[in-house]
N, C-alpha and C positions, 0 to 999 in steps of 0.2 A: 504494500500500500504506500502510495506517495503522499507525504504530508502536504496539506494545503498551503503551507507557508513557504515551502521549499521551491525555489526557482530551478527548474531543470533545463539549464542551457545546453547540456550535452545533446538533448533530443531536438532542440530548436535549430533550424538551419538559418544562417545569417545571409541576408541578401547582399549583393555586390555593393549596393549603395550604402548599406550599413557598415560594411567592412571599410570602405573608403572614409566614412565619417568618423570612425573610431580613432584612426591615427590623424592627429591634427598637424603636427610638424616634427621634424627631427630636432634633437637638441644637439647643437654643435658648439662644443667648448674644447679647451685643450685636453681636459681629462677624458672626454668622450672620444676624441681623436686618438689618444693613446690606447684606450681600451678597445677601439675598433679593430686594431691589428690582432687582438685576441678573440675576435668574433663576437664582441659585445657591442650592442647599439642602443642608443637612448632615444625615446620618442615622447612627445607630449601627446596624451591620449584623452579621450572623452571621460568625464567623471563617472559616468554610469557603466563604463566598459569593465568587464572582468577579465581575468587572466586567460581564460579559454577563448574569449572573443578576440583578444589582442593577439594571441598565438595564431588563430585562424586568419586574421587580417594580414599579419606579416607574411605568413606562408603563401597566401593567395596573391598579394600585391607584388612581392619581390621574388617569388618562386624559389624559396629556400626552405630548409628544414630547421625548425626551432627546437632547441633543447629545453630551455626554461624561460620563464617570464617572472620578473620581480617588479612590484609596483610600489609607489610611494606617493602619498597624497599630501600636498602642502596646502593647508587650508587658508582661506582669505584672512588677512589681518586688518584690524581697524586702525587707521592712521589719522592724525590730525594735521591739517595744513592751513595756516593762517586762521585758526579758530574754527575751521569747518571740519566736520567729521566725514571721512571717506573710507574706502576700504580697497585693499589690493585684491586682485582676482586670485581665486584659488586655482591650483593646477594639479593634475595627476600625471606623474612621470612613470614610464615603463622602461626597464632595462631588459633587453631581449638578447639571450645568448643563443648562438647558432651552433648546430651540430656540424654542418658543412655549408659551403657557399659563402658568398660575400655580397654585401649590399653597397651599391654605388649611390651615394647621396650627392646630388648635384647642387652644391651650395656655392653661391657667388663669392669670390674671394674679395676681401676688403682691401682697399688701396691705401 
């Protein structure tokens, strides 16, 4: 019996549109460039995406085999600027480790 509060993503197929909307952008920093040679890549992903969906999206979009997915959520912070209250946007990051293959990220070089 399946519990009514458990979301069964394994049985749900993701549409191609959903897979492309999961991955927002690659995270390109010095650290991510160094880890890229080891087969680890970093992406900013949708907040409601889980590890299974992220794995499916990376495998489908880049045609590679994914070994593991680690996620980290940085929640929005409340900040003040000139007496006004605002907040930073929250972001979910995913570290994707590949079994084999390589992802070519076309990022413009800064001058």
